[in-house]
RODRENRO-741932 format. One record per residue (C-alpha): residue number from 0; residue in one letter; z, y, x. Coordinates in Angstrom, 1 decimal. Example, Ala and Ser with C-alpha at 12.3 -4.5 7.8 and 13.67 -1.06 7.14 Angstrom:
<atoms>
<atom seq="0" type="a" w="7.8" v="-4.5" u="12.3"/>
<atom seq="1" type="s" w="7.1" v="-1.1" u="13.7"/>
</atoms>
This chain:
<atoms>
<atom seq="0" type="m" w="91.5" v="50.6" u="-8.0"/>
<atom seq="1" type="i" w="89.0" v="53.2" u="-9.2"/>
<atom seq="2" type="s" w="85.7" v="51.4" u="-8.9"/>
<atom seq="3" type="t" w="82.4" v="52.8" u="-9.8"/>
<atom seq="4" type="t" w="78.7" v="51.9" u="-9.9"/>
<atom seq="5" type="w" w="76.9" v="55.1" u="-9.5"/>
<atom seq="6" type="f" w="73.4" v="56.4" u="-10.1"/>
<atom seq="7" type="m" w="72.7" v="60.0" u="-9.5"/>
<atom seq="8" type="l" w="69.6" v="62.0" u="-10.6"/>
<atom seq="9" type="l" w="69.4" v="65.7" u="-9.8"/>
<atom seq="10" type="t" w="66.4" v="67.8" u="-11.0"/>
<atom seq="11" type="v" w="66.3" v="71.3" u="-9.7"/>
<atom seq="12" type="s" w="63.8" v="73.9" u="-11.0"/>
<atom seq="13" type="l" w="62.7" v="76.7" u="-8.7"/>
<atom seq="14" type="g" w="60.3" v="79.0" u="-10.5"/>
<atom seq="15" type="q" w="57.2" v="76.9" u="-11.2"/>
<atom seq="16" type="m" w="58.3" v="74.1" u="-8.8"/>
<atom seq="17" type="q" w="60.5" v="71.2" u="-9.5"/>
<atom seq="18" type="d" w="62.3" v="69.0" u="-7.1"/>
<atom seq="19" type="e" w="63.9" v="65.7" u="-8.0"/>
<atom seq="20" type="f" w="66.6" v="63.9" u="-6.0"/>
<atom seq="21" type="h" w="67.4" v="60.3" u="-6.9"/>
<atom seq="22" type="e" w="70.1" v="58.0" u="-5.4"/>
<atom seq="23" type="d" w="71.2" v="54.6" u="-6.8"/>
<atom seq="24" type="f" w="73.6" v="53.9" u="-3.9"/>
<atom seq="25" type="r" w="72.5" v="50.3" u="-3.5"/>
<atom seq="26" type="g" w="71.1" v="50.7" u="0.0"/>
<atom seq="27" type="d" w="71.9" v="53.0" u="2.9"/>
<atom seq="28" type="l" w="73.2" v="56.4" u="1.9"/>
<atom seq="29" type="h" w="70.6" v="59.1" u="1.6"/>
<atom seq="30" type="p" w="70.7" v="61.5" u="4.7"/>
<atom seq="31" type="g" w="71.2" v="64.3" u="2.2"/>
<atom seq="32" type="l" w="74.6" v="62.9" u="1.3"/>
<atom seq="33" type="n" w="77.9" v="62.5" u="3.2"/>
<atom seq="34" type="r" w="81.0" v="60.4" u="2.6"/>
<atom seq="35" type="f" w="84.3" v="62.3" u="2.6"/>
<atom seq="36" type="g" w="88.0" v="61.8" u="2.2"/>
<atom seq="37" type="p" w="90.9" v="60.0" u="3.9"/>
<atom seq="38" type="n" w="90.1" v="56.4" u="5.1"/>
<atom seq="39" type="m" w="86.6" v="56.8" u="3.6"/>
<atom seq="40" type="e" w="85.3" v="53.9" u="5.7"/>
<atom seq="41" type="r" w="87.7" v="51.5" u="4.0"/>
<atom seq="42" type="a" w="87.7" v="53.1" u="0.5"/>
<atom seq="43" type="i" w="83.9" v="53.4" u="0.0"/>
<atom seq="44" type="h" w="81.7" v="50.3" u="-0.2"/>
<atom seq="45" type="g" w="78.0" v="50.1" u="-1.0"/>
<atom seq="46" type="d" w="76.4" v="46.8" u="-2.2"/>
<atom seq="47" type="s" w="73.7" v="45.5" u="-4.5"/>
<atom seq="48" type="g" w="75.7" v="46.7" u="-7.5"/>
<atom seq="49" type="g" w="76.0" v="50.3" u="-6.4"/>
<atom seq="50" type="l" w="78.7" v="52.3" u="-4.7"/>
<atom seq="51" type="r" w="82.4" v="51.3" u="-5.1"/>
<atom seq="52" type="i" w="85.5" v="53.3" u="-4.3"/>
<atom seq="53" type="a" w="88.9" v="51.7" u="-4.2"/>
<atom seq="54" type="l" w="92.1" v="53.8" u="-3.7"/>
<atom seq="55" type="p" w="95.3" v="51.9" u="-3.1"/>
<atom seq="56" type="a" w="98.4" v="53.4" u="-4.7"/>
<atom seq="57" type="e" w="100.5" v="53.4" u="-1.5"/>
<atom seq="58" type="r" w="98.1" v="55.4" u="0.7"/>
<atom seq="59" type="e" w="99.6" v="58.3" u="2.7"/>
<atom seq="60" type="n" w="96.9" v="60.9" u="2.1"/>
<atom seq="61" type="l" w="96.3" v="61.4" u="-1.7"/>
<atom seq="62" type="d" w="93.2" v="63.6" u="-1.4"/>
<atom seq="63" type="a" w="90.0" v="62.7" u="-3.3"/>
<atom seq="64" type="v" w="87.5" v="60.3" u="-1.8"/>
<atom seq="65" type="g" w="83.8" v="60.2" u="-2.5"/>
<atom seq="66" type="i" w="80.3" v="61.6" u="-1.8"/>
<atom seq="67" type="e" w="79.1" v="65.1" u="-1.2"/>
<atom seq="68" type="t" w="75.7" v="66.7" u="-0.8"/>
<atom seq="69" type="r" w="74.5" v="68.3" u="2.5"/>
<atom seq="70" type="f" w="72.1" v="70.5" u="0.6"/>
<atom seq="71" type="r" w="72.5" v="73.4" u="-1.7"/>
<atom seq="72" type="v" w="71.3" v="73.5" u="-5.3"/>
<atom seq="73" type="s" w="69.5" v="76.6" u="-6.5"/>
<atom seq="74" type="g" w="68.2" v="77.9" u="-9.8"/>
<atom seq="75" type="d" w="68.1" v="75.9" u="-13.0"/>
<atom seq="76" type="f" w="69.1" v="72.2" u="-12.7"/>
<atom seq="77" type="e" w="70.0" v="69.0" u="-14.5"/>
<atom seq="78" type="l" w="72.4" v="66.6" u="-12.9"/>
<atom seq="79" type="t" w="73.2" v="63.1" u="-14.2"/>
<atom seq="80" type="l" w="75.8" v="60.7" u="-12.8"/>
<atom seq="81" type="a" w="76.1" v="57.2" u="-14.3"/>
<atom seq="82" type="y" w="79.3" v="55.3" u="-13.5"/>
<atom seq="83" type="e" w="81.8" v="52.6" u="-14.5"/>
<atom seq="84" type="l" w="85.6" v="52.7" u="-14.2"/>
<atom seq="85" type="l" w="86.6" v="49.1" u="-13.4"/>
<atom seq="86" type="d" w="90.3" v="49.5" u="-13.0"/>
<atom seq="87" type="v" w="92.3" v="52.8" u="-13.2"/>
<atom seq="88" type="k" w="96.1" v="52.6" u="-13.3"/>
<atom seq="89" type="q" w="97.9" v="55.1" u="-15.4"/>
<atom seq="90" type="p" w="99.5" v="57.7" u="-13.0"/>
<atom seq="91" type="e" w="103.1" v="58.7" u="-13.4"/>
<atom seq="92" type="s" w="102.4" v="62.4" u="-12.7"/>
<atom seq="93" type="g" w="99.7" v="64.9" u="-11.9"/>
<atom seq="94" type="m" w="96.5" v="65.9" u="-13.8"/>
<atom seq="95" type="g" w="95.2" v="62.3" u="-14.1"/>
<atom seq="96" type="s" w="93.2" v="59.6" u="-12.3"/>
<atom seq="97" type="g" w="89.5" v="58.9" u="-12.5"/>
<atom seq="98" type="l" w="86.1" v="60.2" u="-11.6"/>
<atom seq="99" type="k" w="85.1" v="63.8" u="-11.1"/>
<atom seq="100" type="i" w="82.1" v="65.9" u="-10.3"/>
<atom seq="101" type="w" w="83.2" v="69.1" u="-8.6"/>
<atom seq="102" type="t" w="81.3" v="72.1" u="-7.2"/>
<atom seq="103" type="k" w="81.5" v="75.8" u="-6.4"/>
<atom seq="104" type="v" w="79.1" v="78.5" u="-7.5"/>
<atom seq="105" type="d" w="78.2" v="81.0" u="-4.8"/>
<atom seq="106" type="g" w="78.2" v="84.8" u="-5.2"/>
<atom seq="107" type="g" w="80.8" v="87.2" u="-6.4"/>
<atom seq="108" type="e" w="84.0" v="86.0" u="-7.9"/>
<atom seq="109" type="f" w="85.2" v="82.4" u="-7.1"/>
<atom seq="110" type="q" w="83.9" v="79.9" u="-9.6"/>
<atom seq="111" type="a" w="84.5" v="76.2" u="-9.5"/>
<atom seq="112" type="v" w="83.1" v="73.6" u="-11.9"/>
<atom seq="113" type="t" w="84.7" v="70.2" u="-12.7"/>
<atom seq="114" type="l" w="83.4" v="67.5" u="-15.0"/>
<atom seq="115" type="g" w="85.2" v="64.1" u="-15.1"/>
<atom seq="116" type="h" w="86.4" v="61.0" u="-16.9"/>
<atom seq="117" type="m" w="90.2" v="60.8" u="-16.5"/>
<atom seq="118" type="l" w="93.3" v="58.8" u="-17.5"/>
<atom seq="119" type="s" w="96.3" v="61.1" u="-17.9"/>
<atom seq="120" type="p" w="100.0" v="60.3" u="-17.2"/>
<atom seq="121" type="q" w="100.4" v="60.3" u="-21.0"/>
<atom seq="122" type="g" w="97.8" v="57.5" u="-21.3"/>
<atom seq="123" type="e" w="95.0" v="59.6" u="-22.7"/>
<atom seq="124" type="n" w="91.5" v="58.5" u="-21.7"/>
<atom seq="125" type="v" w="89.4" v="61.6" u="-21.8"/>
<atom seq="126" type="f" w="86.2" v="63.4" u="-20.7"/>
<atom seq="127" type="e" w="87.3" v="66.7" u="-19.2"/>
<atom seq="128" type="a" w="85.3" v="69.9" u="-18.5"/>
<atom seq="129" type="i" w="86.7" v="72.8" u="-16.5"/>
<atom seq="130" type="l" w="85.5" v="76.2" u="-15.3"/>
<atom seq="131" type="a" w="87.9" v="77.9" u="-12.9"/>
<atom seq="132" type="t" w="87.4" v="81.5" u="-12.1"/>
<atom seq="133" type="g" w="89.3" v="84.1" u="-10.0"/>
<atom seq="134" type="d" w="89.7" v="84.7" u="-6.3"/>
<atom seq="135" type="a" w="93.5" v="84.6" u="-6.2"/>
<atom seq="136" type="p" w="94.8" v="81.0" u="-6.9"/>
<atom seq="137" type="a" w="97.9" v="82.3" u="-8.6"/>
<atom seq="138" type="e" w="95.8" v="84.4" u="-11.1"/>
<atom seq="139" type="r" w="93.0" v="81.9" u="-11.6"/>
<atom seq="140" type="q" w="91.7" v="81.5" u="-15.2"/>
<atom seq="141" type="f" w="90.7" v="78.1" u="-16.6"/>
<atom seq="142" type="e" w="88.3" v="77.4" u="-19.4"/>
<atom seq="143" type="r" w="89.0" v="73.7" u="-20.3"/>
<atom seq="144" type="k" w="87.9" v="71.2" u="-22.9"/>
<atom seq="145" type="r" w="89.1" v="67.5" u="-23.2"/>
<atom seq="146" type="v" w="87.6" v="64.9" u="-25.5"/>
<atom seq="147" type="a" w="89.1" v="61.5" u="-26.1"/>
<atom seq="148" type="t" w="87.1" v="58.4" u="-25.4"/>
<atom seq="149" type="t" w="87.6" v="54.6" u="-25.4"/>
<atom seq="150" type="a" w="84.8" v="54.0" u="-23.0"/>
<atom seq="151" type="k" w="85.1" v="52.9" u="-19.4"/>
<atom seq="152" type="r" w="81.5" v="53.6" u="-18.4"/>
<atom seq="153" type="g" w="79.1" v="56.3" u="-19.2"/>
<atom seq="154" type="q" w="77.2" v="59.3" u="-17.9"/>
<atom seq="155" type="l" w="78.3" v="62.8" u="-16.9"/>
<atom seq="156" type="r" w="75.7" v="65.6" u="-17.0"/>
<atom seq="157" type="l" w="75.6" v="69.2" u="-15.9"/>
<atom seq="158" type="i" w="72.7" v="71.4" u="-17.0"/>
<atom seq="159" type="r" w="72.3" v="75.1" u="-16.0"/>
<atom seq="160" type="t" w="69.7" v="77.3" u="-17.6"/>
<atom seq="161" type="g" w="69.7" v="80.9" u="-16.3"/>
<atom seq="162" type="q" w="73.5" v="81.7" u="-16.2"/>
<atom seq="163" type="e" w="74.5" v="79.2" u="-18.9"/>
<atom seq="164" type="l" w="76.1" v="75.9" u="-17.9"/>
<atom seq="165" type="l" w="76.3" v="73.0" u="-20.3"/>
<atom seq="166" type="f" w="78.9" v="70.1" u="-19.7"/>
<atom seq="167" type="l" w="77.9" v="66.8" u="-21.3"/>
<atom seq="168" type="a" w="79.2" v="63.3" u="-21.4"/>
<atom seq="169" type="a" w="77.9" v="60.0" u="-22.9"/>
<atom seq="170" type="e" w="79.7" v="56.8" u="-23.5"/>
<atom seq="171" type="n" w="78.5" v="53.4" u="-22.3"/>
<atom seq="172" type="k" w="75.4" v="54.9" u="-20.5"/>
<atom seq="173" type="a" w="73.1" v="54.4" u="-23.5"/>
<atom seq="174" type="g" w="75.0" v="56.6" u="-25.9"/>
<atom seq="175" type="d" w="74.0" v="60.1" u="-27.1"/>
<atom seq="176" type="s" w="75.5" v="62.9" u="-24.9"/>
<atom seq="177" type="q" w="78.2" v="65.0" u="-26.5"/>
<atom seq="178" type="e" w="78.7" v="68.6" u="-25.6"/>
<atom seq="179" type="l" w="82.1" v="69.3" u="-24.1"/>
<atom seq="180" type="l" w="81.7" v="72.9" u="-23.0"/>
<atom seq="181" type="r" w="79.1" v="75.6" u="-22.9"/>
<atom seq="182" type="t" w="79.9" v="78.7" u="-20.8"/>
<atom seq="183" type="a" w="78.4" v="81.4" u="-18.6"/>
<atom seq="184" type="v" w="78.4" v="81.0" u="-14.9"/>
<atom seq="185" type="g" w="76.7" v="82.8" u="-12.0"/>
<atom seq="186" type="a" w="73.2" v="82.0" u="-11.0"/>
<atom seq="187" type="g" w="74.2" v="81.4" u="-7.4"/>
<atom seq="188" type="d" w="73.6" v="78.3" u="-5.4"/>
<atom seq="189" type="l" w="75.9" v="75.3" u="-5.9"/>
<atom seq="190" type="t" w="77.8" v="74.5" u="-2.7"/>
<atom seq="191" type="g" w="80.1" v="71.6" u="-1.9"/>
<atom seq="192" type="l" w="78.7" v="69.4" u="-4.7"/>
<atom seq="193" type="r" w="81.1" v="66.4" u="-4.8"/>
<atom seq="194" type="f" w="81.4" v="63.1" u="-6.7"/>
<atom seq="195" type="s" w="84.8" v="61.5" u="-6.1"/>
<atom seq="196" type="a" w="87.5" v="59.2" u="-7.2"/>
<atom seq="197" type="v" w="90.8" v="61.1" u="-7.6"/>
<atom seq="198" type="t" w="94.4" v="60.6" u="-8.5"/>
<atom seq="199" type="s" w="95.3" v="64.3" u="-8.6"/>
<atom seq="200" type="g" w="98.1" v="64.0" u="-6.0"/>
<atom seq="201" type="a" w="99.8" v="61.0" u="-7.6"/>
<atom seq="202" type="k" w="100.6" v="57.7" u="-5.9"/>
<atom seq="203" type="s" w="98.4" v="55.7" u="-8.3"/>
<atom seq="204" type="a" w="95.7" v="53.1" u="-7.8"/>
</atoms>
């Protein structure tokens, strides 16, 4: 079971204005958010502790399950997601199991951003930052950084200033954030901003 207690804080700067979006997932889901993924009604549960996602190993559809925003994110922003991985089984194949933030950057060439906390088939427990670019999947380029961790809970952060995107991760929620990756991205809106439990196509719980 991949189980999480989530807190999300999104601050978006638009010129001289600043909007803040906060969700602690302990009540009804904010109307700006959607559940997504196969069997999401069974897999996603909200209670007084937060939001919990449980993915059984022997499910038929192995796609990610989680929460996505209905709104676009423009301009400079800071995004923080606090979580706890209660039980992640080591997968036998694939890119790993765990928690991911994923989004696309609009405008020009395809750009997709991934920031996650993953357990690999080799037993590596890592923070992972990825920027994927290129319109043709077969020719796509990946800028990737992995950092080992022993933590099961923490915070994932994305910060964009101008066209620079900073990937950060902190252990045990109260720890200092460490920089995983700093790279240039477009200044286009974020679309399809997703927070999900994943097993990367492997039959793993």
